[in-house]
C-alpha positions as CSV (number, residue, x, y, z in Angstrom):
1,M,0.0,-0.1,0.1
2,I,1.3,3.5,-0.8
3,K,1.6,5.6,2.3
4,L,0.2,9.2,2.1
5,G,1.3,12.3,3.7
6,I,1.7,16.1,3.7
7,D,4.6,18.4,3.5
8,S,4.7,22.0,4.5
9,F,7.3,24.9,4.3
10,A,5.5,26.8,6.9
11,A,4.8,29.6,4.4
12,T,3.5,32.9,5.8
13,N,1.9,33.7,2.3
14,R,1.6,37.5,3.4
15,E,1.4,38.7,-0.2
16,F,-2.1,37.1,-0.4
17,E,-5.2,38.8,1.3
18,E,-6.2,35.7,3.3
19,S,-2.8,35.9,5.4
20,E,-1.6,39.4,5.1
21,T,-2.5,40.4,8.7
22,K,-1.6,36.9,10.2
23,T,1.0,36.8,12.9
24,D,3.8,34.4,12.8
25,S,2.2,32.7,15.8
26,Q,-1.2,32.3,14.0
27,V,0.6,30.7,10.9
28,M,2.4,28.2,13.1
29,S,-0.7,27.4,15.0
30,E,-2.4,26.7,11.9
31,L,0.4,24.5,10.7
32,I,0.3,22.4,14.1
33,D,-3.5,22.1,13.3
34,H,-2.7,20.6,10.0
35,I,-0.5,18.0,11.6
36,I,-3.0,17.2,14.3
37,L,-5.7,16.7,11.6
38,A,-3.5,14.7,9.3
39,D,-2.8,12.1,12.2
40,K,-6.6,12.1,13.1
41,V,-7.7,11.2,9.5
42,G,-5.0,8.4,9.2
43,L,-2.4,10.0,7.1
44,D,1.0,8.3,7.5
45,R,3.5,11.1,7.4
46,F,4.0,14.8,7.8
47,G,7.2,16.7,6.7
48,I,8.5,20.2,7.6
49,G,10.7,21.7,5.1
50,E,13.9,23.9,6.1
51,H,14.4,27.5,4.6
52,H,16.1,30.7,5.7
53,R,13.9,33.1,4.0
54,A,11.4,35.8,5.2
55,E,8.4,34.0,3.6
56,F,8.9,30.9,5.6
57,L,8.9,29.9,9.3
58,D,10.6,26.6,8.8
59,S,14.3,27.4,9.8
60,A,14.0,24.8,12.7
61,P,11.9,22.1,11.5
62,A,12.7,19.7,14.4
63,L,11.2,22.2,16.8
64,I,7.9,22.4,15.0
65,L,7.6,18.7,14.7
66,A,8.5,18.1,18.5
67,A,5.6,20.5,19.1
68,A,3.2,18.3,17.0
69,A,4.6,15.2,18.5
70,R,2.9,15.9,21.9
71,E,-0.4,16.3,20.1
72,T,-0.4,13.3,17.8
73,K,-0.3,9.6,18.2
74,N,0.4,7.7,15.1
75,I,1.7,10.0,12.3
76,T,5.4,9.8,11.2
77,L,7.1,13.2,11.7
78,S,9.8,13.9,9.2
79,S,12.1,16.9,7.8
80,A,11.3,17.7,4.0
81,V,14.2,18.3,3.7
82,T,17.0,18.9,6.1
83,V,19.7,20.9,4.4
84,L,22.5,18.8,5.5
85,S,25.4,20.7,3.6
86,T,25.0,23.6,6.0
87,A,24.3,21.5,9.1
88,D,26.4,19.7,11.6
89,P,25.5,15.9,11.2
90,V,26.0,15.5,14.8
91,R,23.5,17.9,15.8
92,V,21.0,16.7,13.1
93,F,21.2,13.4,14.7
94,Q,20.6,14.6,18.1
95,Q,17.8,16.8,17.2
96,Y,15.9,14.0,15.4
97,T,16.6,11.1,17.9
98,T,15.4,13.6,20.5
99,L,12.1,14.0,18.4
100,D,12.1,10.1,18.0
101,I,12.1,10.0,21.9
102,I,9.4,12.6,22.3
103,S,7.1,11.0,19.5
104,N,7.9,7.3,20.9
105,G,9.6,6.2,17.7
106,R,7.8,8.3,15.0
107,A,10.8,10.4,13.8
108,E,12.5,10.3,10.3
109,V,14.8,12.6,8.5
110,V,15.1,13.5,4.9
111,V,18.4,15.1,4.1
112,G,19.2,16.9,0.8
113,R,21.0,20.1,-0.5
114,G,17.8,22.2,-0.5
115,S,16.0,24.1,-3.4
116,F,17.4,27.6,-2.3
117,S,20.9,28.7,-1.7
118,E,20.6,31.2,1.3
119,A,21.7,28.6,4.0
120,F,25.3,28.6,2.4
121,P,26.3,32.2,3.2
122,L,24.3,32.3,6.5
123,F,26.3,29.4,7.9
124,G,29.6,30.2,6.3
125,V,29.7,27.4,3.8
126,S,31.2,27.7,0.4
127,F,28.9,27.0,-2.4
128,N,31.8,25.8,-4.4
129,D,31.8,22.6,-2.4
130,Y,28.2,22.0,-3.1
131,D,28.5,18.2,-3.7
132,A,31.6,17.2,-1.9
133,I,30.3,18.7,1.6
134,F,26.9,17.0,1.2
135,E,28.4,13.6,0.5
136,K,30.8,13.7,3.3
137,K,28.3,14.9,5.8
138,L,25.9,12.4,4.8
139,E,28.6,9.7,5.2
140,L,29.2,11.0,8.8
141,L,25.5,11.0,9.5
142,L,24.9,7.5,8.5
143,A,28.0,6.3,10.4
144,I,26.7,8.0,13.6
145,N,23.3,6.1,13.1
146,S,25.1,2.8,12.6
147,T,28.1,2.9,15.1
148,Q,28.6,3.7,18.7
149,P,31.1,4.8,19.6
150,I,32.4,6.7,16.4
151,T,35.8,7.3,15.0
152,W,35.6,9.6,11.9
153,S,37.6,12.1,10.0
154,G,37.0,14.0,7.0
155,N,36.9,17.5,5.5
156,Y,34.3,20.1,6.5
157,R,34.1,19.1,10.2
158,P,36.7,18.4,13.1
159,P,37.4,14.7,13.5
160,L,35.7,12.4,16.0
161,E,37.9,10.0,18.1
162,N,36.1,7.2,19.9
163,Q,33.0,9.4,20.5
164,F,29.8,8.4,22.0
165,I,26.9,10.4,20.4
166,Y,23.8,10.6,22.4
167,P,20.9,10.5,22.7
168,R,20.0,7.3,20.7
169,P,16.6,6.7,18.9
170,V,13.7,4.6,20.3
171,Q,13.8,2.9,16.9
172,S,16.7,0.5,16.2
173,K,18.0,3.1,13.7
174,L,16.9,6.7,12.9
175,P,15.2,6.2,9.3
176,I,17.2,8.6,6.9
177,W,16.0,9.3,3.5
178,R,17.9,11.0,0.6
179,G,16.0,13.9,-1.0
180,V,16.7,14.2,-4.6
181,G,15.9,16.4,-7.6
182,G,17.1,15.5,-11.2
183,S,20.7,14.5,-10.8
184,P,21.3,10.9,-11.9
185,E,24.4,10.9,-9.7
186,S,22.4,11.6,-6.7
187,F,20.2,8.4,-7.3
188,I,23.2,6.1,-8.1
189,R,24.8,7.4,-4.7
190,A,21.6,6.8,-2.7
191,G,21.4,3.3,-4.1
192,T,24.9,2.5,-3.4
193,L,24.3,3.6,0.1
194,G,21.2,1.5,0.3
195,I,19.0,4.4,1.7
196,P,15.4,5.3,0.8
197,L,14.9,7.8,-1.9
198,M,12.5,11.0,-1.7
199,I,12.1,12.7,-5.1
200,A,10.9,16.3,-5.4
201,I,8.7,16.2,-8.6
202,I,7.2,19.7,-9.1
203,G,6.8,20.0,-12.9
204,G,7.0,18.0,-16.3
205,Q,5.7,14.5,-16.3
206,T,6.3,12.3,-13.5
207,H,7.3,9.1,-15.8
208,R,10.5,10.8,-16.8
209,F,12.1,9.8,-13.5
210,R,11.8,6.2,-14.2
211,P,15.4,5.8,-15.6
212,Y,16.7,7.5,-12.6
213,I,14.9,5.3,-10.3
214,D,16.1,2.2,-12.4
215,L,19.7,3.6,-11.8
216,Y,19.1,3.8,-8.1
217,K,17.8,0.3,-7.9
218,E,20.5,-1.2,-10.0
219,A,23.1,0.6,-7.8
220,G,21.5,-0.7,-4.6
221,K,21.4,-4.3,-6.1
222,K,24.9,-4.1,-7.1
223,A,25.9,-2.9,-3.7
224,G,24.3,-5.9,-2.1
225,H,21.4,-4.2,-0.3
226,P,18.1,-5.9,-0.1
227,P,15.3,-4.6,-2.3
228,E,13.1,-3.9,0.8
229,N,15.7,-1.3,1.8
230,L,15.4,0.6,-1.6
231,K,12.2,2.6,-1.0
232,V,11.0,5.3,-3.4
233,G,8.9,8.3,-2.2
234,I,7.5,11.3,-4.0
235,H,7.1,14.9,-2.9
236,A,4.5,16.3,-5.2
237,L,2.5,19.5,-5.5
238,G,-1.2,18.8,-4.9
239,Y,-4.6,19.7,-3.6
240,V,-7.9,17.8,-3.3
241,A,-11.5,19.1,-3.3
242,E,-14.9,17.1,-3.8
243,D,-15.1,18.6,-7.3
244,A,-12.2,18.4,-9.6
245,Q,-12.9,21.8,-11.4
246,Q,-13.3,23.5,-8.2
247,A,-9.9,22.1,-6.9
248,R,-8.1,23.5,-10.0
249,E,-9.9,26.9,-9.6
250,D,-8.9,27.0,-6.0
251,F,-5.1,26.1,-6.7
252,F,-4.3,27.9,-9.9
253,P,-4.1,31.4,-8.6
254,G,-1.7,31.0,-5.7
255,Y,0.3,28.4,-7.6
256,Q,0.7,31.0,-10.6
257,K,1.6,33.9,-8.3
258,I,4.2,31.8,-6.3
259,F,5.7,30.0,-9.3
260,T,6.0,33.1,-11.3
261,K,7.8,34.7,-8.4
262,I,10.2,31.8,-8.0
263,G,10.6,31.7,-11.8
264,K,11.9,35.3,-11.8
265,E,14.6,34.4,-9.4
266,R,15.7,31.3,-11.3
267,G,15.2,32.5,-14.9
268,W,12.0,30.7,-15.8
269,G,9.2,32.0,-17.7
270,T,5.8,33.4,-16.4
271,T,3.5,30.5,-15.1
272,T,0.6,30.3,-17.5
273,R,-2.9,28.7,-17.3
274,D,-1.9,26.5,-20.2
275,H,1.0,25.3,-18.5
276,F,-0.9,24.4,-15.4
277,D,-3.7,22.6,-17.3
278,N,-1.0,20.6,-18.8
279,M,0.3,19.9,-15.3
280,V,-2.9,18.4,-14.1
281,T,-3.4,15.9,-17.0
282,E,-3.0,12.2,-16.1
283,K,0.8,12.1,-16.8
284,G,1.3,15.8,-15.4
285,A,3.2,16.3,-12.0
286,L,0.6,18.3,-10.3
287,L,-2.0,16.2,-8.1
288,V,-5.0,18.6,-8.3
289,G,-8.4,17.2,-8.6
290,S,-11.2,15.2,-6.9
291,P,-10.3,12.3,-4.6
292,E,-11.2,9.7,-7.2
293,E,-9.1,11.7,-9.8
294,V,-6.0,12.0,-7.7
295,A,-6.1,8.5,-6.4
296,H,-6.2,7.3,-9.9
297,K,-3.3,9.5,-10.9
298,I,-1.2,8.4,-7.9
299,R,-1.6,4.8,-9.3
300,V,-0.6,6.0,-12.8
301,H,2.5,7.7,-11.4
302,S,3.3,4.6,-9.3
303,D,3.0,2.3,-12.2
304,S,5.1,4.5,-14.5
305,L,7.9,4.7,-11.9
306,G,7.9,0.9,-11.1
307,G,6.1,1.3,-7.8
308,I,6.4,3.9,-5.1
309,D,6.1,3.3,-1.3
310,C,4.9,6.8,-0.2
311,L,3.7,10.1,-1.6
312,N,3.6,13.5,0.3
313,F,1.3,16.2,-0.8
314,Q,2.8,19.9,-0.8
315,L,-0.5,21.8,-0.4
316,N,0.8,25.3,0.8
317,V,2.6,26.1,-2.4
318,A,-0.6,27.8,-3.8
319,A,-1.4,29.7,-0.6
320,L,-4.5,28.1,0.0
321,P,-6.7,29.5,2.9
322,H,-6.4,27.6,6.1
323,R,-9.9,26.1,5.9
324,K,-9.4,24.7,2.3
325,C,-6.0,23.0,3.5
326,L,-7.9,21.4,6.4
327,D,-10.7,20.1,4.1
328,A,-8.1,18.8,1.6
329,I,-6.1,17.0,4.4
330,Q,-9.7,15.4,5.4
331,L,-10.2,14.3,1.9
332,I,-6.8,12.9,1.3
333,G,-7.1,10.9,4.6
334,K,-10.8,9.7,4.3
335,K,-11.2,9.2,0.5
336,V,-7.9,9.1,-1.4
337,K,-6.1,6.8,1.0
338,P,-8.8,4.2,0.9
339,L,-9.0,4.3,-2.9
340,L,-5.3,3.1,-2.8
341,T,-5.6,0.4,-0.4
């Protein structure tokens, strides 16, 4: 069965009328409400991203998840993603094992390079070391998770000599996923390490990632990892309403505004309605529609990728009102999930 969840970047969305007068405390309270409801309606996962920009409140995702841990019972609480390149792997491990203790074994961490670059100058890390620094820090994080005490040396961090790292997780090991975009080398590296893969698919047609997933699984097989360790998850932009057309009309205005803004930063063109309508077709990346339509599309995506283990909806990329987000979470848990069993 495909596990379903929600991802959030704790966006303030103050450029939209619905949110322009909300305080940071109100935005955070509503986010916690989303996590609590996701747990109540039986969703499997909730992830919080990490950014260091004015429009987001997720610079310390483990703290948000810890607050939600005391208000929830079953849902897995994860980062989405932790920017490991600019973090200390020891502290990342300690933060998420502490979350694992608070939640009684419900913590996971998805590590990646992040989709924005502002963390590099903020934490004094050279962007020139973009690839190497991530790989060395991931190596250390995985070693800490597997070995106690640890002796380690490498670039970008002082060495560790016969060092015990505490606390340890409730789970036998802290689940660590690798978040990836479109680099085939990242897929191969994740397979070689034998760790689960979380793919951010925010545009285009989802099936284009199948060759990369094949590379991942082949690398994992070659490295001797059992197939059950080579899990594949998707982070997807989406929204569900009772009526498919209403879902599209709700989602498009905010999606257009936010992605046009991001596009200006990255040299993309203006986001158009034609582009959006193409993305909500059966093979397009956006999961926007009725429960039946979205469930069908998830199956299509899973089949085209050779099977997926989980899928997380990113709802707040379209600056949807709080009530509509709650309604969508309710529908994903009560209608979409049963259709996938």
